[in-house]
C-alpha positions, -999 to 999 in steps of 0.1 A, spaced: -162 296 -321 -130 277 -329 -116 289 -296 -147 278 -276 -144 243 -291 -107 241 -281 -115 251 -246 -142 226 -245 -118 199 -258 -92 209 -233 -117 206 -204 -130 172 -217 -94 160 -220 -85 172 -184 -116 155 -170 -104 123 -188 -69 127 -174 -83 127 -137 -105 98 -142 -80 73 -127 -76 95 -96 -113 96 -91 -117 59 -97 -91 50 -71 -105 75 -46 -138 58 -48 -121 24 -43 -103 37 -12 -135 51 3 -156 20 -3 -130 -4 9 -111 13 38 -116 1 73 -107 22 103 -85 -3 121 -47 -1 126 -28 -31 111 5 -49 115 34 -24 115 11 6 124 10 -7 159 48 -5 167 52 27 146 22 51 149 6 33 178 38 32 199 46 68 190 11 79 202 14 60 234 48 75 242 37 110 233 6 106 257 29 96 285 55 123 279 81 97 272 85 104 234 121 114 225 140 123 193 156 88 194 120 72 194 111 93 163 142 84 145 143 47 157 149 21 131 120 0 118 132 -29 95 157 -11 72 140 24 75 140 53 99 106 67 96 111 101 114 89 123 92 61 97 87 59 93 125 53 130 128 25 128 102 10 98 121 11 116 154 -5 147 140 -33 128 123 -39 107 155 -46 138 176 -66 156 148 -89 126 140 -86 103 171 -64 82 150 -86 75 120 -63 55 98 -84 62 68 -70 97 69 -36 84 65 -48 66 33 -61 99 20 -26 115 27 -11 88 4 -37 98 -22 -28 134 -17 10 126 -23 1 107 -55 -18 138 -66 13 159 -59 33 135 -81 7 137 -108 8 175 -107 46 176 -108 48 152 -137 22 171 -157 42 203 -153 74 185 -163 55 170 -193 46 205 -205 82 217 -200 102 188 -215 79 167 -237 66 199 -253 38 185 -274 4 199 -284 -21 202 -256 -42 173 -267 -11 150 -268 2 163 -235 -32 155 -219 -32 120 -234 3 114 -220 -10 127 -186 -39 102 -189 -16 73 -194 7 85 -166 -23 89 -142 -35 54 -151 -2 42 -135 2 68 -107 -34 59 -95 -33 23 -104 -55 0 -82 -26 -26 -84 -11 -7 -55 -41 -18 -34 -19 -29 -4 -5 7 -2 -38 24 -9 -56 6 19 -28 5 45 -23 39 62 14 34 72 22 31 35 24 69 33 61 60 36 64 46 1 46 77 -15 69 103 2 102 96 -17 86 98 -51 67 130 -41 100 144 -30 119 133 -62 94 146 -86 92 179 -66 130 182 -68 130 177 -105 104 203 -108 124 228 -88 155 220 -110 135 230 -141 122 262 -124 135 297 -126 144 298 -89 180 309 -79 207 283 -74 207 288 -37 169 283 -35 171 251 -58 198 235 -37 181 245 -3 148 231 -12 162 199 -28 184 193 3 155 196 25 134 172 4 162 147 1 165 147 39 127 142 43 130 113 18 159 97 35 141 96 69 109 84 55 118 51 38 150 33 31 152 38 -7 147 76 0 185 78 1 186 73 -36 174 108 -40 208 123 -31 223 103 -60 195 110 -85 187 147 -79 223 161 -81 228 153 -118 195 169 -126 204 201 -106 240 205 -120 237 193 -156 247 222 -178 253 225 -215 286 241 -210 316 232 -189 320 267 -176 285 265 -160 293 232 -143 324 246 -129 305 275 -113 284 248 -94 313 228 -79 309 245 -45 272 235 -46 283 199 -54 307 199 -24 280 211 -1 256 185 -15 280 157 -9 286 170 27 248 170 35 245 136 19 274 122 41 258 138 72 225 121 64 242 87 59 261 91 91 230 98 111 211 72 93 236 44 99 245 53 135 238 23 156 220 7 125 213 -30 130 203 -53 101 170 -69 108 178 -105 117 146 -119 102 155 -107 67 175 -127 42 211 -119 37 224 -103 5 248 -133 2 219 -154 -9 212 -130 -39 249 -130 -48 251 -168 -47 219 -172 -68 223 -145 -95 197 -162 -118 169 -161 -91 179 -124 -83 177 -114 -119 144 -131 -123 131 -113 -91 143 -80 -106 124 -86 -139 93 -96 -120 96 -65 -99 98 -43 -129 68 -60 -146 45 -65 -117 23 -33 -122 11 -49 -154 12 -85 -145 -18 -95 -124 -38 -110 -155 -41 -145 -143 -29 -156 -108 -14 -188 -121 6 -169 -148 14 -137 -131 50 -143 -125 56 -154 -161 37 -123 -174 56 -100 -150 89 -115 -161 81 -110 -197 67 -74 -192 98 -66 -170 122 -78 -197 103 -57 -223 105 -27 -202 142 -32 -195 149 -35 -232 130 -4 -240 149 15 -213 183 3 -225 174 13 -261 163 48 -249 195 52 -231 215 39 -261 198 65 -284 207 93 -260 244 82 -259 246 79 -297 230 113 -303 251 132 -277 226 160 -280 228 183 -250 193 198 -255 178 163 -258 196 151 -227 184 183 -208 148 174 -216 153 137 -208 173 140 -175 143 143 -152 126 112 -166 159 93 -166 162 101 -128 126 88 -122 134 56 -142 167 51 -122 146 55 -90 125 25 -100 155 5 -113 177 11 -83 148 4 -59 142 -28 -78 178 -38 -76 180 -32 -38 147 -50 -32 160 -79 -53 192 -82 -33 174 -80 1 142 -100 -6 149 -127 -32 157 -150 -2 120 -150 6 112 -163 -28 108 -151 -64 70 -148 -61 77 -119 -36 85 -97 -66 48 -94 -73 39 -79 -39 15 -51 -44 34 -29 -19 64 -29 -44 44 -16 -73 45 21 -61 83 18 -67 83 -1 -100 54 17 -117 75 48 -121 98 32 -146 68 27 -169 58 64 -162 92 76 -171 91 58 -204 55 71 -212 72 106 -212 106 97 -224 96 78 -256 76 109 -270 107 130 -264 129 106 -283 104 101 -311 102 139 -316 139 139 -319 139 111 -343 112 128 -364 137 155 -371 164 132 -382 149 101 -397 134 95 -431 97 98 -437 92 60 -439 111 52 -407 94 81 -389 59 67 -397 69 31 -388 87 38 -356 66 66 -342 29 65 -351 24 27 -353 49 18 -324 35 45 -301 -1 33 -308 8 -3 -301 27 5 -269 -2 27 -256 -27 0 -265 -8 -28 -247 -3 -6 -217 -41 3 -214 -51 -33 -220 -28 -48 -194 -37 -21 -169 -75 -28 -174 -68 -66 -165 -47 -58 -136 -72 -32 -123 -99 -58 -123 -77 -82 -103 -67 -54 -79 -103 -43 -74 -112 -79 -63 -82 -79 -39 -94 -46 -24 -128 -62 -16 -108 -91 1 -88 -68 21 -119 -49 33 -133 -84 45 -100 -91 61 -98 -58 79 -134 -59 91 -125 -94 107 -94 -79 122 -114 -50 137 -139 -75 151 -111 -95 167 -96 -63 181 -128 -49 195 -136 -82 213 -101 -89 226 -108 -78 262 -141 -96 264 -130 -129 248 -97 -146 243 -89 -136 207 -52 -139 210 -49 -164 181 -67 -140 157 -50 -109 169 -16 -123 159 -31 -137 127 -51 -107 115 -45 -75 136 -7 -78 143 5 -106 120 41 -109 131 61 -142 126 63 -149 164 79 -183 156 110 -167 145 116 -153 180 127 -169 212 99 -176 237 111 -147 259 110 -124 228 75 -136 219 62 -128 254 78 -93 253 61 -86 219 27 -98 232 30 -77 264 40 -47 245 12 -51 219 -13 -55 247 0 -24 265 -3 -2 234 -39 -14 227 -50 -7 262 -34 28 263 -49 38 229 -84 26 240 -80 47 272 -71 77 250 -102 71 228 -80 63 198 -96 30 190 -127 34 169 -159 24 189 -137 14 218 -131 -22 231 -159 -43 243 -153 -46 280 -181 -70 293 -182 -107 285 -220 -103 286 -227 -101 248 -263 -91 256 -251 -57 265 -240 -50 228 -271 -68 213 -285 -49 183 -320 -48 169 -326 -62 134 -353 -48 111 -387 -65 112 -387 -97 93 -349 -99 90 -326 -125 104 -288 -128 107 -283 -165 100 -282 -199 116 -263 -219 142 -264 -251 121 -246 -277 143 -225 -285 173 -206 -317 172 -183 -333 197 -150 -344 182 -134 -359 212 -137 -358 250 -135 -320 254 -133 -305 218 -162 -294 199 -168 -281 164 -195 -255 156 -207 -242 123 -234 -222 105 -237 -190 85 -241 -154 94 -251 -122 76 -257 -85 83 -289 -78 66 -288 -41 68 -254 -40 49 -262 -73 29 -227 -85 38 -213 -115 57 -210 -109 94 -176 -97 106 -173 -124 132 -194 -149 150 -194 -150 188 -202 -181 206 -217 -177 241 -231 -198 269 -259 -190 292 -250 -186 330 -273 -187 360 -283 -150 358 -290 -157 328 -265 -139 306 -249 -147 273 -212 -150 282 -188 -149 253 -161 -175 251 -149 -179 215 -152 -163 181 -152 -176 145 -142 -160 112 -170 -159 86 -152 -170 54 -166 -203 44 -184 -207 10 -222 -213 14 -237 -214 -22 -267 -230 -8 -275 -199 13 -267 -175 -15 -292 -193 -38 -319 -196 -13 -317 -159 -4 -312 -148 -39 -282 -127 -31 -268 -107 -61 -233 -112 -49 -216 -145 -39 -210 -139 -3 -188 -161 18 -213 -165 46 -203 -197 63 -185 -199 96 -168 -228 115 -147 -230 146 -133 -255 171 -132 -249 208 -124 -267 240 -150 -271 266 -124 -272 294 -127 -234 303 -165 -236 304 -186 -242 335 -196 -279 342 -229 -292 335 -253 -288 304 -250 -255 288 -270 -236 262 -247 -225 234 -258 -195 212 -242 -178 183 -242 -141 174 -233 -122 142 -210 -93 151 -208 -61 131 -174 -44 135 -186 -12 120 -212 -6 147 -200 -28 176 -234 -46 177 -241 -83 179 -272 -101 166 -284 -135 177 -284 -163 151 -313 -187 149 -308 -220 167 -296 -227 202 -275 -259 208 -270 -279 240 -235 -288 251 
């Protein structure tokens, strides 16, 4: 009977531990949109185009992108593209899979090194999974190319697991060398693994054991040097990134950025105070880490250090990533430390401490007095766990809202992309689909970027790798959908002339079947045939509380739209102007009520 109860408790605890993974999986499924975005075009998109034309070379695969050489991610993107017709949502699931690999690695390491009763181990795993699968990483969860930020930590935790295994020394070094190479050619900070994994592999309790590994150390350093040589061969510093000299000249700002970076995973409590919260949390984390390292130095216990070494390597991964990011990005502004895409690096310092603190507490229990044990273990551990869970809940609420905003933005980006050959959507293409700072380039470079992007889009559409395919005809009537009986998709409220040839149009638009704001509004004029010829599009992102209240919508939807357009490209004479609500998930357009005269 007792055994059955214990098994039931273990199953319930395990179910609780995986709740964070299930929750973020649901968020990804509900908020992901199948549309390539930003850097995906000149990484995965360009790779697919080159492969389809038999021009893809090893140099293309290893080519530099910003500070990284994404050789292995490009192989992943290419494989997914041909297996799924480039459904970028699958790339997001690969990121989720890599996070699951990290979770499994850390739970195994938890059982080996923390060595607590099963119930405590599962609770520690629950805390770790809250962070591993934290929604605060929303930019990375909903952007397929961010597989690159999950690969290094998956490789690192696997290497640490291998180091604690019973494999032969040859197998350990071979596997870890391969994983460090994959990490290096996935993302820039992947090079850190060569520095972090070696101490975990060679640490031994006796000097004699360490001496026997000297040839392995020599071989490791040789492979590291070869990786660095290949990585930095013809390396060019991105000219649009700040110089390290700014960080050196402004040490206060750099340290502030570093603290914000460390605290960002638990900082999105209030948008107006997030940086302040992040700085405070980052400082607290840094003090706890320094205290833990100090305790290890004072104790000089080889067995304790052996249990802690893997967690120290993970903590160092976050700390060193933060230091490098601070040096390279503080020139963009201190607020950049809060970027969601960095939290996949910084969160692992917290995760390391979640495991390291119980190890140190257990050691302290064997050496401290009863009073100090009770004060510094039970109460402190409970306080830290409560604070972590509380802050995590606040950040998760904020991140969940941000994910819904990203879904809206990606739907609008997809609408812009699908209509790009039928209507001039260049402005929104370079704001929503491929947002690059063109103003930093010379006019010639700007034109080259635009031509290259247009070429990639056209080729991928020909290959059938763009979901739904581009709308080819200007006649929007050809993609007209049918609404349910009694439903409408909104109103074209007004058309106002601002000067001789410039007009402003506005209204509101909804997709009744999904009960969501339209993904775009298309403006058309009627020609002689008569056909509805598209000539402009508008974003749907204006708040219309009057409509929400009138239609008694449960959610506050931003249903309003407004756009300005020039009448110069339109045919002369009186024109009937009509507005259409566009659904980017089906490629259909639905006419709005109200036709205006131009």
